[in-house]
N, C-alpha and C positions, 0 to 999 in steps of 0.2 A: 504494500500500500504506500501511499504518498504522504509526505509531511509538508504541510503548507506553512511557509515562513512569511510573516508580514514584517515591514520595516527592514527588509533585506539589504537595502543599500546604505544603511546607516552605520554608525561606529560599532555597534554590537551586532546588528543583523548580518552584516557580511561575514563576520567571523563565525556566526552560527551556521551559515550556509557552508562555509569551508569545512567546519568541523563535522557536519553531517555527511558531506561528500566524502571526506576522509574516512568515515566509518561505514561507507557503503550504502547510505540511505538514499531512497528515491525522494527528490526534493522538487518542490514547485514554489516559486516566489511570486508575490503579488506586488506590482509596482505601477506607478502612474506612467512612467516612461521606459518601456523596455529597452530602448536604445542606450540608456544609461545604466542598465542593470549590471553589466560586467560580471556575470556569474560564471562559475566553472562549467566546462563542457558536460552535457548531460542533464543540467538543471533546467526544468521547464519554467517558462516565464508567462505569467498571466497578467494582462493589462487591466488596471482598475485601481480603485482605492476603497477605503473602509466605509465610505458613505455611498458607494455605487452598488445598489442592491443586486442588479442583474450581473454585474461583474463578480461580485462576491459569490453568488450562487454558482456561477460557472467555475470560479476558482476552486470551490469546494468539491467539485465533481471528482469522485475517486479518491478523496482525501480521507485519511484515517486519523491524523493527529495534527493539531494546530499549535504553532508558536505565535503568540499574540504579543506584539510590541507595537504600541501606537504612540506617536510623538506627543510632546507637550504642546498642545494647541488649544484654541478656544473651544473647539468641539470634540475634545478628546473623549469625554464621557459618552457622547453620542456614538462615536466610532466604536468604542468598546461594547456598548449595549447592542448595537446593530450587529456587529461581528459575532458576538456570542449567541444572539438569537438566530442568526442565519446558520451558524455552526450546528445548533441544536436541531433546526429544521432539516438540515442535510444529514443528520445522523452522526455528526462528529462530536464525541464526548470527551476525547483525550486531548488535554490542553496543557501547555506550559506557558504561563503568563508572567511577563516581566512587570513587576510591581515596583515598590520602593521600600526601603528600610523604615520600619515603624510607621507604615501607612495608617495604622489604626490609631496612632497617637497624635501625629501632626496634622490634625483635621482642619486647621485654618489655612494650610498651604494648599492651593487649589489642586495641583496635580497629585498630591498625596491623598487628598480626599477622594478624588476621582478614582484613583487606583484602588483605594479601599472599597469603594462602591463596586468596582468590577470584581474584586475578591469575593464580596458578599454574593454577587450573582453566581460565581462559580460554585460557591457552597450551596446556596439555596436552590439552584437549578440542577444540582446533582451531577456536575461534571466530575470526571476523573482527572484531577489537575495537580500540577506542581506549581506553586506560587513562589516565584523568585523575588527576593526583596534586597536589591543592591543598595549599598551606601552611595555616597558621592563618587562619581566616576573619576578615576585618575586622569583619564583622557580629556576631561573638561579643562584641565590646566593648559591645554593648547590655546585656549581663548585668552589666557593671561600671560603667556610666556614672554611676549614682547615687552610687557610692563616690567617683568622680572629682569629680563636681560638688558633692556635699554635704560631703565630708571632705577634699578636696584631696590624695588619694592615688591613684596609679596602682597597683592591687594585683596585676596579673598578673605572676608571676615569669618575665619574658621572658629575663632574663640579659643578658650583655654580648657574646655572639657575634653576635646579630642575627637577626631574623625578618622575612622579606619577606611580610607579611600580604597576602592577596588578597581582593578584593571579590567578593561572591556574584554580582553582575551580570556580572563578567568570566568567572567560572566557567561560568555558565549560557550565555553567548553562545558561548563556545568549544564547550561541549557541544552546543548546537543546530547549530552549523556542522559539527561532526564527525558528528552523527546524520544530517544531510541528505546529507553527502558519502558516508557508508557506505550509506545507504538508496538513493541514486541510482546507486551504482557498478554498472557492467554485470557485474562479477564480484567474486570474493572478494578483499578487500584484506588486506595483511599487518597483523599487530598492531603498533600504535604506542603509545608512552608519551609523554605531554605533561606536563611540570611546569607547574603553575599557580601563579604567584607574583605579588607586587606589585612596583611600580616602585622601592620603597625598602626597604633592609634596615635595620631600626631596632632598637636595644637598648631595655631597660627605661628607662634614663635619657633616651634620645631621646624615648620616648613621653611621659614626664612633662614634658619641655621643650616639646613640641608643645602639650600641654594648657595649660601655664603661659602660653605665648605667646597662645593663642587666648582664654583666659579672663581674661587680664590680672591674674592672681594666682598665687601659688606652688602648684604641684602637685608633690609629691615621689614618687619611686619607692619602692614598698613593700619592695623588696629581693628577693634570690634565695633565697627560703625556700618551696619547694614543700610542705613539711610544714605550715607555717602556712596556706598557701593551701588545702590539703586540709581542714584543720580548719574554716576559714570556709565552704567550699563544702558541707561535710557538715551544716551547720546548716539548709540549705534544699533539699538534694537527696539521693538515695540514697547511702549511704556507699560503695558499690562504684563509683558514678559519680565521686564526689569523689576516691576513691583513683586511679581511672584518669586523672583530670585531673592529679593529682599526678605520676604516672609520665610523662605527656605533658610537663608543665612541667619535669621533671627533664631531659628531652631538649632542651628549649629552652635551659636553662642550660648543659648540657654541650656541645651541638653547634650550637644555633641551627637556623634553617631558611633556608639561604643558597642563592640561585639558582645553578644551574650556568651556565657561560659560554654565552651565546646564548639562554638561556631567555626573557629579557624581549624581545629582538628577535624571537624566534619568535612570541611571543604578539601583539605589536603588528602583525606581518605578517598573522597569522591574522585579527585583529579589524579591521585597517585603521584603527586609532585608538590613542591612548595608553591605558595602563591607569589605572584609578581609583586615587587615592592615599589613604593613611591620613590625611594632613592634611586633605584635602577632606571625608572622612567625619567627622572630628572637628570640623571647622569647622561642618558642618551641625548637629551636636548642640549645639555651643557657642552658635551663633546662635539656636537655639530655646530655650535655657535661660533 
């Protein structure tokens, strides 16, 4: 049977596709623009998006398992609701859903609340699902690397509680493993939730010190000011997006994103290897600068 991957051209999705192909799975991706899909040989491409009912129904034809990743947009919840309803109509009950760390707690952050709503749908509608809850993506740092390199400031208001940032490659590999496990299961598996975290819980000053060490020059932490961060972000992205990022940053400052006991060990057991670290990610950028 076929595994349908949404969000297949993004930072996580393309790694998921690669990992599934590596493991011999039959894969179909849903994308608005097939010419930009750039998928491995043998991967089927279906044109459409998560609000296109006819395209969704067509994309689900012959599908056994769904990887649901929908981007942070103004209509994210509508996308999730429609996709899960169409999946149910088409007889697809095996799902791996990309949610967010502590989606049930940070309910004032729009995309956290949306993802918790989708989690509840998976439970109440009786899907056989793995819910993946990643922390802040290490790869998001690509958005701020120029500020770090050119101005000597680590600008993300991470706070002093600590965030265990996770690498997109680790997210994708766990997702692929879970997709294949559910796809190949002889019967319906219970719902499981997996926290996706990094190996180190780092504060804002910790981040600045890592960059200082790697660059051989001072990098200072910009401080715990989500409102200032919002103002900077609003200069090059939609204001609602910048505001949402502020709300998310406020959660980092107030609560952090701290792994639960056993999270790191569970992930290393699933992957059979250590998790990618923030320092290694930063070192690759510093060495290329």
